[in-house]
C-alpha positions in Angstrom: 44.6 -26.9 64.5 41.6 -27.5 62.3 39.4 -25.5 64.7 41.9 -22.5 64.6 41.9 -22.6 60.8 38.1 -22.4 60.6 38.1 -19.6 63.3 40.5 -17.6 61.2 38.4 -18.2 58.1 35.3 -17.2 59.9 36.9 -14.0 61.1 37.9 -13.1 57.5 34.5 -14.0 56.1 32.8 -11.7 58.6 34.9 -8.8 57.3 35.0 -9.7 53.6 31.4 -9.4 52.6 28.2 -8.2 54.2 25.4 -8.9 54.9 26.6 -12.6 55.4 26.5 -14.1 58.8 29.1 -16.8 59.3 28.7 -19.6 61.9 30.6 -22.8 62.5 28.6 -25.9 63.3 29.6 -28.8 65.5 31.4 -30.6 62.7 33.7 -27.6 62.1 32.0 -26.8 58.7 31.7 -23.1 57.9 28.1 -22.2 57.0 27.0 -18.9 55.5 23.6 -17.4 56.4 21.9 -14.2 55.1 20.6 -11.9 57.9 18.1 -10.5 55.4 16.2 -13.8 54.9 17.7 -16.1 57.6 18.3 -18.7 54.9 21.6 -20.5 54.4 23.6 -19.5 51.4 24.8 -22.7 49.7 28.4 -22.6 48.6 30.0 -23.6 45.4 33.5 -23.8 43.9 35.0 -20.6 42.5 36.5 -22.1 39.3 35.0 -19.2 37.3 35.6 -20.8 33.9 39.3 -21.5 34.5 39.0 -25.3 34.3 41.5 -27.6 35.9 45.0 -28.6 34.9 45.1 -28.6 31.1 41.4 -29.2 30.5 39.7 -27.7 27.5 38.8 -24.3 29.1 42.3 -24.0 30.5 43.9 -24.6 27.0 41.5 -22.1 25.4 42.5 -19.4 27.9 46.2 -20.1 27.3 45.7 -19.9 23.5 43.6 -16.8 23.8 46.2 -15.0 26.0 49.0 -15.6 23.6 46.9 -14.9 20.5 45.9 -11.5 21.7 48.9 -10.7 23.9 51.8 -11.3 21.6 50.7 -9.0 18.7 49.8 -6.2 21.2 53.2 -6.6 23.0 55.3 -6.5 19.8 53.3 -4.4 17.3 50.2 -3.1 19.0 50.9 0.4 17.8 50.9 -0.7 14.2 47.8 -2.8 14.5 45.5 0.1 14.0 42.0 -1.3 13.8 43.1 -4.7 14.9 44.4 -3.1 18.1 41.2 -1.1 18.7 39.2 -4.2 18.0 41.3 -6.1 20.6 40.9 -3.3 23.1 37.1 -3.3 22.9 36.9 -7.0 22.7 39.0 -7.3 26.0 36.7 -4.8 27.7 33.6 -6.8 26.7 35.3 -10.1 27.8 36.5 -8.9 31.2 33.3 -7.1 32.0 31.1 -10.0 31.1 33.3 -12.5 32.9 33.2 -10.3 36.1 29.4 -10.1 35.9 29.0 -13.8 35.4 31.3 -14.9 38.3 29.7 -12.4 40.7 26.0 -13.2 39.9 25.9 -17.0 39.3 24.6 -19.2 42.1 26.4 -22.1 43.7 25.4 -24.4 40.8 26.5 -21.9 38.1 27.3 -23.1 34.7 30.1 -25.3 33.4 33.6 -23.9 32.9 33.5 -24.6 29.1 30.2 -22.8 28.8 31.3 -19.8 30.6 34.6 -19.7 28.7 32.7 -20.0 25.4 30.3 -17.1 26.3 33.2 -14.8 27.2 35.1 -15.6 24.1 32.0 -15.0 21.9 31.5 -11.6 23.6 35.2 -10.8 22.9 34.6 -11.6 19.2 31.6 -9.2 19.1 33.6 -6.4 20.7 36.5 -7.1 18.4 34.2 -6.7 15.3 32.8 -3.4 16.7 36.4 -2.1 17.2 37.2 -2.8 13.6 34.6 -0.3 12.5 35.3 3.5 12.3 32.6 4.2 14.9 34.6 2.1 17.4 38.0 3.7 16.7 37.9 6.5 19.3 36.4 4.2 21.9 39.1 1.6 21.3 41.9 4.2 21.7 40.6 5.2 25.1 39.9 1.7 26.1 43.4 0.6 25.3 44.9 3.4 27.4 42.6 2.5 30.4 43.4 -1.2 30.1 47.2 -0.5 30.1 46.9 1.2 33.4 44.6 -1.5 34.9 47.0 -4.2 33.7 49.8 -2.6 35.6 47.7 -2.0 38.7 46.4 -5.5 38.9 49.9 -7.0 38.6 51.2 -4.8 41.4 48.3 -5.9 43.6 49.1 -9.6 42.8 52.7 -9.3 43.9 51.9 -10.4 47.5 50.1 -13.2 49.2 46.4 -12.3 49.7 47.0 -9.3 47.5 49.0 -6.1 48.2 46.7 -5.0 51.0 45.7 -8.4 52.6 43.6 -7.0 55.5 40.0 -7.9 54.6 38.7 -4.6 56.1 40.9 -2.7 53.7 40.3 -4.8 50.6 39.0 -1.8 48.7 42.4 -0.2 48.8 43.6 -2.7 46.3 40.9 -1.5 43.9 41.7 2.1 44.6 45.3 1.6 43.4 44.1 -0.3 40.3 41.6 2.5 39.5 44.2 5.2 39.9 46.5 3.4 37.4 43.6 3.1 34.9 42.7 6.8 35.3 46.3 7.9 34.9 46.7 6.0 31.7 43.4 7.4 30.4 44.7 10.9 31.0 48.0 10.0 29.3 46.1 8.9 26.1 44.2 12.1 26.0 47.2 14.3 26.8 49.9 12.5 24.9 48.2 10.0 22.6 51.3 8.3 21.1 52.9 7.7 24.5 49.6 6.5 25.9 49.0 4.0 23.1 52.5 2.7 23.2 52.3 2.1 26.9 48.8 0.7 26.7 49.7 -1.8 24.0 52.9 -3.0 25.7 51.2 -3.2 29.1 48.2 -5.2 28.0 50.3 -7.4 25.8 52.8 -8.3 28.6 49.9 -8.9 31.0 48.2 -11.4 28.7 51.5 -13.1 27.8 52.5 -13.6 31.5 49.0 -14.9 32.2 49.3 -17.4 29.4 52.8 -18.5 30.6 51.7 -18.8 34.2 48.6 -20.9 33.2 51.0 -23.2 31.3 53.4 -23.5 34.2 51.3 -23.2 37.4 47.8 -24.0 36.0 45.1 -22.5 38.2 47.2 -22.0 41.4 49.1 -18.9 40.3 48.0 -15.7 38.5 44.6 -17.3 37.6 43.9 -17.8 41.3 44.9 -14.2 42.1 42.5 -12.8 39.5 39.7 -14.9 40.9 40.5 -13.9 44.4 40.6 -10.2 43.4 37.4 -10.1 41.3 35.1 -12.9 42.6 33.2 -11.5 45.5 30.2 -13.8 45.0 28.5 -14.8 48.2 28.0 -18.3 46.8 31.8 -18.6 46.5 32.9 -16.8 49.6 34.0 -19.9 51.6 36.1 -21.3 48.7 37.6 -17.9 48.0 38.6 -17.2 51.6 39.6 -20.7 52.7 41.9 -21.2 49.6 43.0 -17.5 49.5 45.8 -16.5 47.1 49.2 -17.8 47.8 51.1 -17.7 44.5 54.2 -19.8 43.8 57.5 -18.0 43.6 57.6 -18.6 39.8 54.3 -16.6 39.5 55.7 -13.7 41.4 58.9 -13.7 39.4 57.0 -13.8 36.1 54.7 -10.9 37.2 57.6 -8.8 38.3 59.5 -9.5 35.1 56.5 -8.6 32.9 56.3 -5.2 34.7 60.0 -4.7 34.2 59.7 -5.4 30.5 57.0 -2.9 30.2 58.7 -0.1 32.1 62.5 -0.8 31.9 64.4 -0.8 28.6 67.6 -2.9 28.6 66.1 -4.6 25.5 67.0 -1.5 23.4 70.7 -2.3 23.9 70.1 -5.8 22.5 68.1 -4.5 19.5 70.4 -1.7 18.5 73.8 -2.8 19.8 74.7 0.7 21.0 76.4 0.8 24.4 75.2 4.4 25.1 71.6 3.5 24.6 71.5 1.2 27.7 72.4 4.0 30.1 70.3 6.6 28.3 67.1 4.5 28.0 67.0 2.4 31.2 64.0 4.5 32.4 62.1 4.0 29.1 59.5 1.2 28.6 61.1 -1.8 26.9 58.4 -3.1 24.5 56.7 0.3 24.3 60.0 2.0 23.4 60.9 -0.7 21.0 57.6 -0.1 19.2 58.3 3.6 19.2 61.6 3.0 17.5 60.3 0.6 14.9 57.0 2.3 14.1 57.7 6.0 13.4 54.4 6.9 11.7 51.1 7.8 13.3 48.7 5.2 14.8 46.2 5.7 12.0 47.8 5.4 8.5 47.0 8.2 6.0 46.2 6.9 2.5 48.0 8.3 -0.6 44.8 9.7 -2.1 44.1 11.5 1.2 47.6 13.0 1.1 47.2 14.2 -2.5 43.9 15.9 -1.9 45.1 17.6 1.3 48.3 18.7 -0.5 46.3 20.2 -3.4 44.1 22.2 -1.0 47.1 23.7 0.7 48.7 25.3 -2.3 48.4 29.1 -2.3 48.8 31.6 -5.1 52.1 33.4 -5.9 50.7 36.8 -4.8 49.8 35.5 -1.3 52.3 36.1 1.4 52.9 33.4 4.0 52.1 34.5 7.5 54.9 34.8 10.1 55.4 31.8 12.2 54.0 33.4 15.3 50.6 34.3 13.7 49.4 30.9 12.6 45.8 30.1 13.1 43.7 26.9 12.8 41.7 28.2 9.8 44.4 30.0 7.7 47.8 28.5 8.3 49.3 28.1 4.8 51.1 24.9 5.5 48.6 23.2 7.8 45.9 20.8 6.6 42.3 20.5 7.8 43.3 17.3 9.5 46.2 18.9 11.4 44.0 21.8 12.3 41.4 19.5 13.7 44.1 17.6 15.6 45.2 20.8 17.3 41.7 21.3 18.6 41.3 17.7 19.6 44.5 16.3 21.1 43.2 12.7 21.1 43.3 12.9 17.3 46.7 14.5 17.0 48.8 11.4 16.5 46.1 9.2 15.1 45.5 11.4 12.1 48.6 13.4 11.7 50.4 13.7 8.3 53.8 12.0 8.0 56.8 14.2 8.5 58.1 13.6 4.9 54.9 14.9 3.4 55.0 18.1 5.6 58.6 18.6 4.5 57.6 18.5 0.8 54.8 21.0 1.5 57.2 23.4 3.3 59.7 23.2 0.5 57.1 23.9 -2.2 55.7 26.8 -0.1 59.2 28.4 0.2 59.8 28.0 -3.5 56.5 29.8 -4.4 57.3 32.6 -1.9 60.7 33.1 -3.4 59.3 33.2 -7.0 56.9 35.9 -5.9 
């Protein structure tokens, strides 16, 4: 039985990663060689900074997941620069972690050191996202991350990933990339919807990760992420022999997190209206809840900005307002420079739009002036 297990692992390893040559010695130990140099590739453990049990790195990851995930899930759309900071920080953290785990040798660095480095890089990205220069980057990053979070969870819903065949491993990443691209397009096309979905998706992903780490430690979702991302030749034996076989509780939590992102029975509980449940079942739960609670734009408009824009839009009594079908970006009587810019750049439409109440006041004053003339 042991020999069969190693033979199966050897077969998988041969397909998983080239240019490794896998052999089995007389003791039944899998040994990895490089055909380029002929040297043995020593193997290490693919812990990748996750720690073990409730060690310090594990506790830090649990705390980090809830600290960032809960605000994004419940109020990411109202977070404004905090949200863009979190988006850029997450991009920096995930990218750096992926680079580390795929480039370190078999000795590597300690889990606590790797965790600390990734969290420091998150902090630097977060600070950059707080600045005005990082705002637009953060918006797009949040949209992409929302799609990636959904794609990754779909892939993790099965033992050895959605497409378990080693030769077709890339199909899993094609699905994840498609979800990320679709979400990026949504943010550009319909910014409000894209940001609502992105916030809810990333938030639920981090919350389910934190919950699973507390319940199943490193054997659940954490193991799946390492199996998906860690393709380091120094970890290939550990990755393949241990594989990804999540507990039932992990699969239930992942499926529930997807449902809470894309199904909306929660609206019935929030608003106590029987007709809402049937009408909104196909609407994202946490995304739709944020849409209902936060009516304004993603970027708040300050009072002094509104007053200055209002003053610049007043026209004289002898000016006739243009018919509704002849509005232009440069001369529309009731449109502000910001709203004109948002028409030419859809990504700015929701972020910098003027609240509906202010537009209503402008329209009323404009009608009154026109009547007086």
